[in-house]
Backbone of each chain as ProteinMPNN parsed JSONL, in Angstrom:
{"seq_chain_A": "MNIFRLFGDLSHLAAIAILLLKIWKTRSCAGVSGKTQLLFAVCFITRYIDLFLHFVSLYNTEKVMKLIYISASVFTCYLIFFKFKATYDGNHDSMRAEFLIVPAAGLACLINTKFDAIEILWTFSIYLEAVAILPQLFLISKTGEAETITSHYLFAQGSYRALYILNWIYRYHYESHVDTIAIVAGVVQTILYCDFFYLYITKVVKGQKIVLPA", "coords_chain_A": {"N_chain_A": [[106.549, 103.654, 77.402], [104.064, 101.483, 77.098], [100.967, 100.14, 75.54], [99.975, 98.143, 77.163], [101.064, 98.623, 79.753], [100.242, 101.132, 80.032], [97.263, 100.482, 80.715], [97.064, 98.677, 82.52], [97.982, 100.264, 84.797], [96.14, 101.899, 84.219], [94.039, 100.216, 84.988], [94.701, 99.721, 87.687], [94.351, 101.974, 89.1], [91.791, 102.327, 88.575], [90.896, 100.039, 89.976], [91.649, 101.007, 92.861], [89.915, 103.073, 93.012], [87.593, 102.442, 92.733], [86.994, 100.514, 95.209], [87.457, 102.571, 97.194], [85.028, 104.366, 96.485], [83.272, 101.907, 96.834], [83.478, 101.738, 99.936], [82.955, 104.507, 100.565], [80.713, 105.086, 99.603], [78.478, 103.235, 100.582], [79.28, 103.527, 103.047], [80.376, 101.405, 104.689], [82.808, 98.791, 105.101], [82.452, 96.24, 104.716], [83.017, 92.69, 104.052], [85.416, 93.756, 102.762], [89.297, 92.879, 103.42], [90.653, 94.576, 105.607], [93.005, 93.748, 106.075], [94.713, 93.027, 103.872], [94.455, 95.837, 102.735], [96.369, 96.935, 104.305], [98.404, 95.812, 103.918], [98.861, 96.27, 100.856], [99.555, 99.38, 101.357], [101.454, 99.005, 102.722], [103.433, 98.254, 100.625], [103.314, 100.121, 98.888], [104.686, 102.431, 100.321], [107.099, 101.171, 100.549], [107.851, 100.853, 98.286], [108.046, 103.202, 96.864], [109.857, 104.976, 98.38], [111.757, 106.136, 97.438], [110.342, 108.935, 97.102], [110.133, 110.08, 99.263], [112.661, 110.15, 100.545], [114.542, 111.917, 98.876], [112.598, 114.219, 97.922], [111.456, 115.61, 94.962], [110.154, 117.892, 92.821], [106.817, 117.58, 91.527], [107.369, 116.53, 88.678], [106.44, 114.76, 86.943], [104.056, 112.32, 85.579], [104.617, 110.493, 86.797], [105.574, 110.471, 89.072], [103.775, 112.071, 90.319], [101.659, 109.809, 89.765], [102.421, 107.885, 91.991], [102.25, 109.346, 94.311], [99.791, 109.353, 94.669], [98.586, 106.822, 94.531], [99.721, 106.156, 97.166], [98.593, 107.567, 99.052], [96.176, 107.563, 98.495], [95.966, 104.628, 99.275], [96.363, 104.915, 101.943], [94.507, 106.144, 103.142], [92.169, 104.56, 102.541], [92.854, 102.489, 103.909], [92.533, 103.897, 106.535], [89.684, 104.796, 106.639], [88.783, 102.079, 106.8], [89.911, 100.735, 109.146], [89.279, 103.085, 111.103], [87.333, 105.1, 110.659], [84.752, 103.989, 109.37], [85.249, 101.627, 111.442], [83.143, 100.161, 112.826], [82.059, 98.815, 110.996], [83.909, 97.03, 109.949], [84.934, 93.909, 109.302], [86.119, 91.77, 111.181], [86.553, 89.283, 111.952], [86.297, 87.344, 110.021], [88.489, 88.371, 108.494], [90.823, 87.143, 108.936], [93.486, 85.542, 108.13], [96.557, 85.673, 109.052], [98.79, 88.068, 108.466], [101.648, 88.538, 109.009], [102.535, 86.035, 108.471], [102.976, 86.247, 105.409], [104.517, 88.639, 105.263], [106.814, 88.278, 106.525], [108.11, 86.246, 105.522], [108.193, 87.398, 102.884], [110.172, 89.455, 103.55], [112.548, 88.008, 104.381], [112.714, 86.587, 101.849], [113.83, 88.85, 100.035], [115.883, 89.794, 101.229], [117.315, 87.472, 100.201], [116.923, 86.823, 97.861], [117.727, 89.037, 95.7], [118.581, 91.86, 93.368], [120.8, 93.385, 93.937], [122.33, 94.255, 96.944], [121.345, 96.437, 98.701], [119.738, 99.005, 100.865], [117.646, 100.403, 99.753], [117.274, 99.026, 97.376], [116.646, 96.18, 98.645], [114.052, 97.082, 99.745], [112.577, 97.546, 98.048], [112.557, 95.223, 96.391], [111.436, 93.582, 98.468], [108.75, 95.034, 98.394], [107.881, 94.221, 96.211], [107.868, 91.183, 96.375], [105.688, 91.195, 98.429], [103.532, 92.206, 97.248], [102.695, 90.595, 95.81], [101.455, 88.522, 97.07], [99.964, 89.847, 98.657], [97.197, 90.236, 98.239], [95.898, 88.022, 99.228], [94.861, 87.85, 102.135], [92.479, 89.011, 101.499], [91.058, 87.253, 99.371], [90.911, 85.017, 101.169], [89.188, 86.171, 102.735], [87.222, 85.974, 101.548], [86.768, 83.317, 100.672], [85.896, 82.916, 103.547], [83.822, 83.706, 104.465], [81.818, 83.288, 101.922], [80.801, 84.737, 100.058], [81.013, 87.528, 97.703], [80.353, 90.922, 97.61], [79.08, 92.361, 94.603], [80.378, 94.608, 93.546], [82.692, 94.628, 94.647], [83.807, 92.612, 93.944], [84.409, 93.628, 91.379], [85.694, 95.527, 92.037], [88.155, 93.574, 92.592], [88.624, 92.124, 90.229], [89.449, 94.302, 88.803], [91.802, 94.806, 89.783], [93.466, 92.318, 89.846], [93.554, 92.38, 87.502], [95.539, 94.444, 86.493], [97.919, 93.421, 87.479], [98.141, 91.173, 85.318], [98.238, 92.62, 82.829], [100.404, 93.707, 83.181], [102.039, 91.92, 82.909], [101.75, 91.27, 80.226], [102.724, 93.884, 79.273], [105.653, 92.924, 80.222], [106.338, 91.36, 78.824], [106.094, 92.586, 75.969], [108.149, 94.4, 76.53], [110.431, 92.795, 76.586], [110.624, 91.657, 74.234], [110.673, 94.386, 72.264], [112.625, 95.898, 73.311], [114.429, 94.468, 74.697], [114.45, 94.274, 77.655], [114.415, 92.913, 80.75], [113.062, 92.248, 83.868], [113.821, 90.012, 86.159], [112.959, 89.374, 88.853], [110.566, 91.082, 89.169], [109.057, 89.804, 87.204], [108.748, 87.295, 87.974], [107.626, 87.545, 90.169], [105.078, 88.712, 89.667], [103.667, 87.148, 88.007], [103.447, 84.827, 89.669], [101.765, 86.297, 91.103], [99.223, 86.845, 89.772], [98.454, 84.202, 89.013], [97.383, 83.588, 91.65], [94.828, 84.984, 91.404], [93.774, 83.643, 89.483], [91.199, 81.68, 90.139], [89.579, 83.044, 90.954], [89.248, 85.035, 88.799], [87.736, 82.726, 86.994], [85.355, 82.529, 88.702], [84.502, 84.995, 88.23], [84.432, 85.315, 85.775], [82.421, 83.766, 85.002], [80.323, 84.241, 86.114], [79.678, 86.963, 87.638], [79.669, 88.507, 85.356], [77.513, 87.754, 83.997], [75.602, 88.718, 85.687], [74.808, 87.581, 87.937], [75.805, 86.466, 91.026], [78.924, 86.007, 92.937], [78.98, 83.389, 94.881], [80.396, 81.243, 96.925], [80.754, 77.836, 97.724], [79.928, 77.234, 100.862]], "CA_chain_A": [[105.398, 103.444, 77.833], [103.296, 100.895, 76.107], [99.611, 99.707, 75.713], [99.287, 97.172, 78.289], [101.551, 99.073, 81.12], [99.417, 101.947, 80.518], [95.853, 100.047, 80.954], [97.605, 97.897, 83.339], [98.278, 101.309, 85.424], [94.863, 102.429, 84.755], [93.233, 99.316, 86.053], [95.044, 99.785, 88.71], [93.698, 103.209, 89.622], [90.387, 101.722, 88.716], [90.501, 99.669, 91.34], [91.594, 101.524, 94.041], [88.984, 104.344, 93.021], [85.979, 101.596, 92.946], [87.316, 100.152, 96.6], [86.948, 103.863, 98.034], [83.843, 104.434, 96.091], [82.29, 101.109, 98.006], [83.627, 101.844, 101.101], [82.364, 105.294, 100.766], [78.902, 104.983, 99.397], [78.065, 102.243, 101.574], [79.596, 103.688, 104.354], [80.368, 100.134, 104.801], [83.724, 98.038, 104.66], [82.078, 94.59, 104.79], [83.397, 92.153, 102.932], [86.915, 93.888, 102.606], [89.981, 92.938, 103.937], [91.801, 95.577, 106.343], [94.861, 93.443, 106.454], [95.073, 93.283, 102.191], [94.423, 96.929, 102.128], [97.477, 97.63, 105.071], [100.035, 95.135, 102.683], [99.379, 97.13, 99.715], [99.946, 100.466, 101.673], [102.857, 99.093, 103.169], [104.167, 97.769, 99.323], [103.449, 101.362, 98.016], [105.465, 103.065, 100.945], [108.052, 100.621, 100.531], [108.471, 100.71, 96.871], [108.076, 104.43, 96.247], [110.537, 105.234, 99.503], [112.337, 107.811, 97.045], [109.433, 109.894, 97.083], [110.25, 110.594, 100.8], [113.879, 110.404, 100.938], [114.755, 113.075, 97.855], [111.245, 115.072, 97.01], [111.733, 116.371, 93.836], [109.035, 118.512, 92.566], [106.351, 116.974, 90.94], [107.507, 117.062, 87.453], [105.736, 114.138, 85.87], [102.832, 111.972, 85.935], [105.041, 109.119, 87.603], [105.618, 111.005, 90.778], [101.879, 111.934, 90.86], [100.822, 108.347, 90.258], [103.137, 107.231, 93.007], [101.401, 109.78, 95.63], [97.965, 109.134, 94.659], [98.781, 105.318, 95.086], [100.487, 106.352, 98.63], [97.778, 108.175, 99.681], [94.755, 106.065, 98.344], [95.729, 103.433, 99.943], [96.423, 105.031, 103.441], [93.05, 106.89, 103.012], [91.274, 103.471, 102.452], [93.119, 101.949, 106.055], [91.585, 105.066, 107.487], [88.412, 104.348, 106.319], [88.358, 100.565, 107.038], [90.055, 100.708, 110.82], [88.979, 104.23, 111.67], [86.045, 105.742, 110.25], [83.969, 102.909, 109.547], [85.754, 100.457, 111.714], [81.778, 99.335, 113.029], [81.72, 97.83, 109.704], [85.012, 96.254, 109.878], [84.479, 92.191, 109.881], [87.32, 91.244, 111.841], [86.476, 87.774, 112.562], [86.441, 86.56, 108.743], [89.764, 88.735, 108.142], [91.797, 86.563, 110.321], [94.751, 85.377, 107.628], [98.3, 85.743, 109.677], [99.5, 88.873, 107.593], [102.888, 88.177, 109.245], [102.945, 84.892, 107.618], [103.127, 86.937, 104.426], [105.369, 89.859, 105.324], [108.303, 87.457, 107.195], [108.535, 85.47, 104.069], [108.751, 88.21, 101.776], [111.226, 89.911, 103.952], [113.2, 87.049, 104.451], [112.922, 86.301, 100.44], [114.367, 89.775, 99.552], [117.25, 89.69, 101.833], [117.95, 86.356, 99.889], [117.131, 86.732, 96.289], [117.593, 90.451, 94.941], [119.395, 92.33, 92.151], [121.606, 94.651, 94.475], [122.272, 94.222, 98.521], [121.519, 97.376, 99.159], [118.532, 99.383, 101.307], [116.488, 100.869, 98.847], [116.918, 97.984, 96.348], [115.608, 95.621, 99.187], [112.709, 97.604, 100.156], [111.849, 97.483, 96.701], [112.371, 93.807, 96.288], [110.232, 93.165, 99.664], [107.155, 95.307, 97.955], [107.481, 93.186, 94.796], [107.356, 90.241, 96.801], [104.913, 91.201, 99.365], [102.576, 92.542, 96.442], [102.594, 89.363, 94.94], [100.741, 87.975, 98.191], [99.086, 90.585, 99.463], [95.558, 89.65, 97.777], [95.618, 86.502, 99.886], [93.645, 87.876, 103.329], [91.294, 89.466, 100.705], [90.525, 86.089, 98.966], [90.519, 84.224, 102.474], [88.03, 86.739, 103.688], [85.636, 85.989, 100.886], [86.369, 82.141, 101.306], [85.413, 82.438, 104.816], [82.088, 84.59, 103.926], [81.441, 82.416, 101.115], [80.203, 85.504, 98.714], [81.64, 88.664, 97.396], [79.432, 91.489, 96.674], [79.386, 92.545, 93.136], [81.108, 95.967, 93.632], [84.009, 94.235, 95.502], [84.243, 91.406, 92.823], [84.296, 94.149, 90.258], [87.383, 95.858, 92.453], [89.217, 92.428, 92.848], [88.829, 91.827, 89.155], [90.517, 95.076, 88.126], [93.027, 94.712, 90.718], [93.935, 91.261, 89.272], [93.684, 92.699, 85.441], [96.381, 95.18, 86.57], [99.304, 93.077, 87.027], [98.116, 90.648, 84.374], [98.458, 93.498, 81.812], [102.016, 93.961, 83.28], [102.702, 90.445, 82.198], [101.772, 91.528, 78.909], [103.941, 94.635, 79.128], [107.139, 92.659, 80.208], [106.386, 90.115, 77.305], [106.445, 93.429, 74.8], [109.572, 95.247, 76.523], [111.28, 91.959, 76.283], [110.941, 91.807, 72.653], [110.914, 95.353, 71.728], [113.417, 96.701, 74.409], [115.087, 93.704, 75.479], [114.352, 94.654, 78.827], [113.472, 91.849, 81.642], [113.429, 92.375, 85.219], [113.015, 88.637, 86.186], [112.284, 89.252, 90.056], [109.045, 91.676, 89.049], [108.134, 88.944, 86.209], [108.429, 86.155, 88.418], [106.454, 87.868, 91.316], [103.782, 89.032, 88.568], [102.775, 85.457, 87.46], [102.526, 84.235, 90.825], [100.491, 87.117, 91.843], [97.945, 86.698, 88.634], [98.038, 82.779, 89.057], [96.445, 83.438, 92.869], [93.718, 85.383, 90.845], [93.076, 82.59, 88.353], [90.203, 80.851, 90.721], [88.553, 84.347, 90.815], [88.574, 85.174, 87.658], [87.054, 82.062, 86.867], [84.206, 82.969, 89.067], [83.836, 86.67, 87.721], [83.624, 85.772, 84.091], [81.259, 82.785, 84.484], [79.038, 84.47, 87.062], [79.435, 88.065, 87.425], [79.54, 88.971, 83.841], [76.352, 87.47, 83.679], [74.968, 89.426, 86.362], [74.834, 86.475, 89.155], [76.93, 87.234, 92.75], [79.61, 85.223, 93.559], [78.534, 82.673, 96.158], [81.155, 79.957, 97.111], [80.661, 76.782, 98.777], [80.845, 77.745, 102.198]], "C_chain_A": [[104.516, 102.57, 76.542], [101.747, 100.586, 76.73], [99.192, 99.171, 76.857], [99.736, 98.067, 79.843], [100.789, 100.296, 81.214], [98.07, 101.534, 80.669], [96.314, 99.405, 82.233], [97.298, 99.569, 84.497], [96.55, 101.906, 85.828], [93.906, 101.762, 85.169], [93.639, 99.367, 87.356], [94.554, 101.075, 89.817], [92.012, 102.819, 89.826], [89.77, 100.931, 89.807], [90.536, 100.015, 92.801], [90.408, 102.366, 94.447], [87.793, 103.372, 93.199], [86.042, 100.921, 94.44], [86.883, 100.865, 96.932], [85.331, 104.175, 97.674], [82.745, 103.7, 97.111], [81.818, 101.727, 98.98], [82.607, 103.326, 101.667], [80.802, 105.722, 100.761], [78.298, 104.416, 100.079], [78.099, 102.622, 102.622], [79.519, 102.549, 105.449], [81.439, 99.77, 104.434], [83.363, 96.396, 104.715], [82.355, 94.024, 103.759], [84.789, 92.639, 102.276], [87.837, 93.531, 103.373], [90.974, 94.065, 104.403], [92.873, 95.05, 105.996], [95.32, 93.883, 104.277], [95.363, 94.533, 101.906], [95.843, 97.506, 103.149], [98.556, 96.904, 104.373], [99.986, 96.074, 101.655], [99.775, 98.782, 100.163], [101.347, 100.583, 101.799], [103.798, 98.945, 101.64], [104.128, 99.385, 98.717], [104.531, 102.229, 98.423], [106.95, 102.306, 100.88], [108.69, 100.839, 99.499], [108.867, 102.076, 96.479], [108.513, 105.488, 97.025], [111.111, 106.498, 98.817], [111.681, 109.05, 97.048], [109.965, 110.854, 98.343], [111.974, 111.346, 101.034], [114.279, 111.939, 99.853], [113.602, 113.548, 97.015], [111.9, 115.943, 95.886], [110.481, 116.793, 93.229], [108.347, 117.516, 91.458], [106.406, 117.232, 89.384], [106.976, 116.017, 86.556], [104.698, 113.129, 86.28], [103.315, 110.591, 86.982], [104.858, 109.368, 88.583], [104.11, 111.248, 91.065], [101.137, 110.649, 90.864], [101.31, 108.186, 91.652], [102.431, 108.014, 94.138], [100.044, 109.54, 95.329], [98.064, 107.489, 94.846], [98.957, 104.931, 96.832], [99.3, 106.577, 99.141], [96.545, 107.772, 99.589], [94.47, 105.378, 99.157], [95.955, 103.676, 101.498], [95.184, 105.561, 103.332], [92.088, 105.625, 103.213], [91.558, 102.923, 103.618], [92.402, 102.926, 106.719], [90.234, 104.795, 107.468], [87.731, 103.309, 107.024], [88.778, 100.804, 108.928], [90.074, 101.877, 111.864], [87.69, 104.42, 111.581], [85.072, 104.8, 110.294], [84.373, 101.566, 110.086], [84.509, 99.34, 112.397], [81.924, 98.378, 112.356], [82.614, 96.599, 109.3], [84.757, 94.62, 109.947], [85.782, 91.402, 110.086], [87.531, 89.867, 111.757], [86.818, 86.946, 111.175], [87.944, 87.169, 108.389], [90.733, 88.163, 109.012], [93.186, 85.788, 109.483], [95.889, 85.887, 108.38], [98.965, 86.821, 108.778], [101.053, 88.722, 107.84], [103.623, 87.258, 108.578], [102.995, 85.133, 106.251], [103.79, 88.15, 104.555], [106.656, 88.938, 105.804], [108.844, 86.819, 106.244], [109.208, 86.129, 103.133], [109.883, 89.166, 102.102], [112.721, 89.027, 103.796], [113.596, 86.991, 102.678], [113.893, 87.387, 99.517], [115.237, 90.106, 100.21], [118.297, 88.605, 101.141], [118.432, 86.632, 98.389], [116.963, 88.696, 96.059], [118.761, 91.227, 94.011], [121.026, 92.869, 93.077], [121.528, 94.458, 96.001], [122.314, 95.846, 99.16], [119.988, 98.232, 100.099], [117.546, 99.653, 100.324], [116.111, 99.558, 97.869], [116.064, 96.803, 97.638], [114.437, 95.682, 99.532], [112.103, 97.365, 98.868], [111.529, 95.917, 96.478], [111.016, 93.214, 97.292], [108.986, 93.734, 98.901], [106.894, 94.791, 97.154], [106.653, 91.987, 95.319], [106.196, 90.215, 97.75], [103.561, 91.29, 98.611], [102.13, 91.53, 96.023], [101.527, 88.343, 95.761], [99.682, 88.726, 99.017], [97.439, 90.808, 99.401], [95.124, 88.41, 98.598], [94.205, 86.462, 101.067], [92.381, 88.403, 102.626], [90.204, 88.277, 100.421], [90.336, 85.111, 100.254], [89.253, 84.592, 102.691], [86.988, 85.828, 102.804], [85.471, 84.176, 100.905], [85.644, 81.923, 102.438], [83.638, 82.928, 105.011], [81.558, 83.646, 103.131], [80.859, 83.452, 100.203], [81.098, 86.196, 99.311], [80.409, 89.554, 96.986], [79.974, 92.178, 95.516], [80.309, 93.444, 92.822], [82.791, 95.462, 93.734], [84.592, 92.932, 94.555], [84.602, 92.331, 91.856], [85.916, 94.873, 91.044], [88.538, 94.647, 92.009], [89.449, 91.983, 91.04], [89.732, 92.81, 88.35], [91.951, 95.489, 88.752], [94.086, 93.428, 90.29], [94.216, 91.733, 88.084], [95.454, 93.52, 86.02], [98.001, 94.656, 86.671], [99.392, 92.525, 85.78], [98.513, 91.241, 83.125], [99.958, 93.908, 81.917], [102.716, 92.848, 82.779], [103.161, 90.792, 80.718], [102.728, 92.899, 78.573], [105.376, 94.055, 79.253], [107.28, 91.959, 79.023], [107.034, 91.29, 75.911], [107.843, 93.957, 75.095], [110.731, 94.095, 76.639], [111.791, 91.708, 74.863], [111.029, 92.61, 72.268], [112.126, 95.923, 72.141], [114.388, 95.782, 74.818], [115.308, 93.787, 76.703], [113.401, 93.337, 79.896], [114.425, 92.491, 83.2], [112.628, 91.025, 85.927], [112.3, 88.43, 87.871], [110.615, 90.244, 89.869], [108.257, 90.538, 88.108], [107.852, 87.864, 87.154], [107.413, 86.434, 89.878], [105.005, 88.015, 90.586], [103.323, 87.904, 88.279], [102.689, 85.139, 88.797], [101.333, 84.656, 91.421], [99.4, 87.015, 90.847], [97.701, 85.164, 88.504], [97.157, 82.94, 90.572], [95.312, 84.114, 92.191], [92.755, 84.574, 89.942], [91.663, 82.087, 89.052], [89.339, 81.791, 90.403], [88.102, 84.65, 89.777], [87.79, 84.508, 86.718], [85.799, 82.41, 86.832], [83.903, 84.355, 88.74], [83.623, 86.397, 86.719], [82.586, 84.698, 83.892], [80.154, 83.137, 85.241], [78.843, 85.963, 87.219], [79.097, 88.833, 86.538], [78.036, 88.853, 83.691], [75.244, 87.737, 84.611], [74.723, 88.839, 87.863], [75.883, 87.436, 90.382], [77.399, 85.953, 92.655], [79.572, 84.434, 94.585], [79.369, 81.388, 96.297], [80.729, 79.014, 98.078], [81.054, 76.925, 99.962], [81.277, 76.177, 102.932]], "O_chain_A": [[104.379, 102.941, 75.376], [101.376, 100.709, 77.897], [98.231, 99.581, 77.509], [98.984, 98.161, 80.813], [100.567, 100.691, 82.359], [97.422, 102.57, 80.811], [95.655, 99.833, 83.18], [96.132, 99.729, 84.861], [95.969, 102.186, 86.877], [92.928, 102.303, 85.685], [92.822, 99.017, 88.208], [94.457, 101.016, 91.043], [91.273, 102.955, 90.801], [88.676, 101.021, 90.362], [89.82, 99.578, 93.701], [89.933, 102.488, 95.576], [86.961, 103.765, 94.018], [84.913, 100.784, 94.911], [85.72, 100.623, 97.254], [84.496, 104.207, 98.579], [81.868, 104.195, 97.819], [80.692, 102.163, 99.219], [81.857, 103.378, 102.642], [80.055, 106.353, 101.508], [77.274, 105.005, 100.424], [77.202, 102.312, 103.407], [78.965, 102.553, 106.548], [81.647, 100.184, 103.293], [84.229, 95.522, 104.75], [82.124, 94.485, 102.642], [85.266, 91.99, 101.345], [87.447, 93.79, 104.512], [91.936, 94.423, 103.723], [93.786, 95.766, 105.585], [96.0, 94.761, 103.745], [96.245, 94.777, 101.083], [96.38, 98.533, 102.733], [99.645, 97.469, 104.269], [100.997, 96.749, 101.464], [100.309, 99.447, 99.276], [102.162, 101.427, 101.425], [104.864, 99.559, 101.594], [105.099, 99.726, 98.041], [105.272, 102.776, 97.606], [107.931, 102.978, 101.198], [109.908, 101.023, 99.506], [109.898, 102.23, 95.825], [108.088, 106.633, 96.868], [111.055, 107.624, 99.309], [112.289, 110.12, 97.005], [110.14, 112.073, 98.32], [112.354, 112.441, 101.448], [114.201, 113.03, 100.418], [113.512, 113.401, 95.796], [112.747, 116.821, 96.049], [109.651, 115.89, 93.124], [108.998, 116.817, 90.681], [105.624, 118.02, 88.85], [107.013, 116.287, 85.356], [104.466, 113.121, 87.489], [102.581, 109.909, 87.698], [104.059, 108.725, 89.263], [103.431, 110.672, 91.916], [100.243, 110.355, 91.657], [100.47, 108.387, 92.529], [101.965, 107.283, 95.012], [99.249, 109.661, 96.262], [97.186, 107.102, 95.617], [98.568, 103.973, 97.5], [98.859, 105.637, 99.802], [95.839, 107.628, 100.587], [93.408, 105.228, 99.761], [95.76, 102.745, 102.28], [94.606, 104.591, 103.823], [91.223, 105.723, 104.084], [90.653, 102.804, 104.443], [91.581, 102.56, 107.561], [89.703, 104.542, 108.549], [86.657, 103.351, 107.624], [87.911, 101.006, 109.778], [90.576, 101.865, 112.988], [86.914, 103.925, 112.399], [84.448, 104.744, 111.354], [84.052, 100.52, 109.522], [84.68, 98.127, 112.517], [81.954, 97.219, 112.77], [82.324, 95.595, 108.649], [84.253, 94.264, 111.013], [86.32, 90.606, 109.317], [88.626, 89.363, 111.506], [87.558, 85.964, 111.237], [88.688, 86.3, 107.936], [91.396, 88.855, 109.783], [94.038, 85.401, 110.282], [96.041, 87.045, 107.992], [99.936, 86.321, 108.209], [101.756, 88.784, 106.831], [104.783, 87.339, 108.174], [103.077, 84.064, 105.645], [103.476, 88.88, 103.615], [107.631, 89.138, 105.079], [110.066, 86.815, 106.102], [110.287, 85.849, 102.613], [110.531, 89.679, 101.19], [113.73, 89.402, 103.199], [114.715, 87.344, 102.304], [114.559, 87.017, 98.55], [115.677, 91.143, 99.714], [119.521, 88.608, 101.271], [119.543, 86.677, 97.86], [115.96, 89.339, 96.366], [119.93, 90.907, 94.226], [122.159, 92.613, 92.668], [120.354, 94.524, 96.366], [123.168, 96.29, 99.928], [118.967, 97.701, 99.662], [116.575, 98.902, 100.234], [114.968, 99.158, 97.645], [114.855, 96.637, 97.476], [113.708, 94.7, 99.673], [110.956, 96.918, 98.843], [110.381, 95.48, 96.405], [109.989, 92.628, 96.948], [108.093, 92.905, 98.73], [105.69, 94.631, 96.955], [105.486, 91.687, 95.067], [105.677, 89.107, 97.884], [102.571, 90.694, 99.035], [100.918, 91.539, 95.809], [100.871, 87.494, 95.157], [98.827, 88.299, 99.793], [96.689, 91.35, 100.212], [93.991, 87.934, 98.515], [93.195, 85.76, 101.117], [91.288, 88.228, 103.165], [89.061, 88.173, 100.867], [89.367, 84.359, 100.145], [88.311, 83.812, 102.831], [86.114, 85.114, 103.297], [84.368, 83.664, 101.095], [84.852, 80.984, 102.525], [82.66, 82.453, 105.589], [80.657, 83.02, 103.689], [80.243, 82.864, 99.315], [81.723, 86.101, 100.368], [79.559, 89.134, 96.201], [81.149, 92.535, 95.438], [81.081, 93.214, 91.891], [83.764, 95.839, 93.081], [85.733, 92.473, 94.604], [85.421, 91.747, 91.146], [87.033, 94.675, 90.567], [89.518, 94.808, 91.282], [90.543, 91.519, 90.719], [90.539, 92.455, 87.491], [92.852, 96.22, 88.339], [95.308, 93.538, 90.39], [95.306, 91.411, 87.611], [96.47, 92.865, 85.786], [98.991, 95.196, 86.177], [100.263, 92.909, 85.0], [99.1, 90.53, 82.309], [100.618, 94.348, 80.976], [103.847, 92.881, 82.293], [104.257, 90.708, 80.165], [103.442, 92.858, 77.571], [106.27, 94.532, 78.555], [108.284, 91.998, 78.311], [107.975, 91.066, 75.149], [108.68, 94.017, 74.194], [111.897, 94.463, 76.778], [112.945, 91.592, 74.45], [111.721, 92.36, 71.28], [112.757, 96.504, 71.258], [115.349, 96.309, 75.378], [116.414, 93.386, 77.067], [112.222, 92.989, 79.821], [115.553, 92.889, 83.489], [111.429, 90.901, 86.178], [111.407, 87.626, 88.138], [109.642, 89.91, 90.544], [107.042, 90.369, 88.216], [106.689, 87.462, 87.178], [106.669, 85.622, 90.429], [103.985, 87.449, 90.979], [102.1, 87.882, 88.42], [101.516, 85.198, 89.165], [100.382, 84.078, 91.948], [98.341, 87.181, 91.453], [96.704, 84.843, 87.859], [96.115, 82.286, 90.565], [94.36, 83.483, 92.649], [91.552, 84.693, 89.71], [90.789, 82.142, 88.186], [88.387, 81.551, 89.661], [86.898, 84.655, 89.523], [87.207, 85.095, 85.807], [85.096, 82.607, 85.841], [82.811, 84.765, 89.133], [82.653, 86.971, 86.225], [81.933, 84.632, 82.85], [79.098, 82.512, 85.144], [77.709, 86.319, 86.901], [78.33, 89.779, 86.721], [77.377, 89.811, 83.285], [74.144, 87.196, 84.499], [74.48, 89.575, 88.82], [76.395, 88.553, 90.453], [76.72, 84.96, 92.395], [80.32, 84.85, 95.471], [78.921, 80.412, 95.694], [80.36, 79.375, 99.195], [82.232, 76.817, 100.303], [81.961, 76.141, 103.955]]}, "seq_chain_B": "APKVAPKDEL", "coords_chain_B": {"N_chain_B": [[122.476, 89.809, 75.002], [119.79, 90.762, 77.176], [119.418, 93.568, 79.357], [119.399, 94.675, 82.88], [116.533, 95.918, 84.206], [115.851, 99.233, 84.196], [114.327, 100.693, 87.218], [111.615, 101.498, 86.131], [109.29, 101.595, 86.466], [105.906, 101.531, 87.611]], "CA_chain_B": [[121.409, 90.162, 76.336], [118.776, 91.534, 78.099], [119.874, 94.28, 80.117], [118.386, 94.347, 83.91], [115.601, 97.02, 83.808], [115.905, 100.298, 85.275], [113.257, 100.552, 88.11], [110.604, 102.968, 85.207], [107.816, 100.641, 86.382], [104.875, 101.767, 89.072]], "C_chain_B": [[120.623, 91.007, 77.299], [119.313, 91.957, 79.234], [118.57, 94.121, 81.601], [117.76, 95.978, 83.839], [115.702, 98.188, 84.95], [114.619, 100.41, 86.102], [112.269, 101.872, 87.235], [109.303, 102.404, 85.367], [107.12, 101.167, 87.641], [105.051, 100.279, 89.904]], "O_chain_B": [[121.07, 91.849, 78.078], [119.691, 91.173, 80.105], [117.415, 93.699, 81.542], [118.395, 96.976, 83.499], [115.65, 98.081, 86.175], [113.648, 100.128, 85.4], [112.238, 103.023, 87.673], [108.354, 102.628, 84.615], [107.771, 101.226, 88.684], [104.466, 100.095, 90.971]]}, "name": "protein", "num_of_chains": 2, "seq": "MNIFRLFGDLSHLAAIAILLLKIWKTRSCAGVSGKTQLLFAVCFITRYIDLFLHFVSLYNTEKVMKLIYISASVFTCYLIFFKFKATYDGNHDSMRAEFLIVPAAGLACLINTKFDAIEILWTFSIYLEAVAILPQLFLISKTGEAETITSHYLFAQGSYRALYILNWIYRYHYESHVDTIAIVAGVVQTILYCDFFYLYITKVVKGQKIVLPAAPKVAPKDEL"}
């Protein structure tokens, strides 16, 4: 474990917590893409499928973190699609998730390290996570604005994988550890946030709200 | 040569 991965995971946890708090406190999921949250839940379930297959006692923080990620993302989807369904902005959350899931699944079958079920599910999860934020960014471009709290959520979510890139550089240098699939997908994922990062740093940090030229 | 990573990351 290195400092980059530690802060990456903390940033990821923070993102999940910020979103849950936003929805729970404001009792509304306006401005939040339900599709992105569904895709993240699918990512966690397919990536941590080993938890379900051979459930071993919660003997380390990693297992606890995996369970937190899965339960928090499923609970977030429950809040969006059931509890606060009336506030779900379905009209603007209109990016076709199939256009992300099918290519990720296809690519996972073509480019993977081992052609077996668990490995392909893991690879699918990595590819899907890289593009899972697109419906959320699409929604913001459609509504033309993002609530400040949602911007903080996006910043934490984007920072997590950016920190993981630093973690991979560190591990390559000190542990000669390399996972090309995760690295390439992580770089693509982080690039998708660049536009938002620019807006966040130039606007939200100065207390302004993000308003896109609609 | 760098070895392929074990799945030890979240």
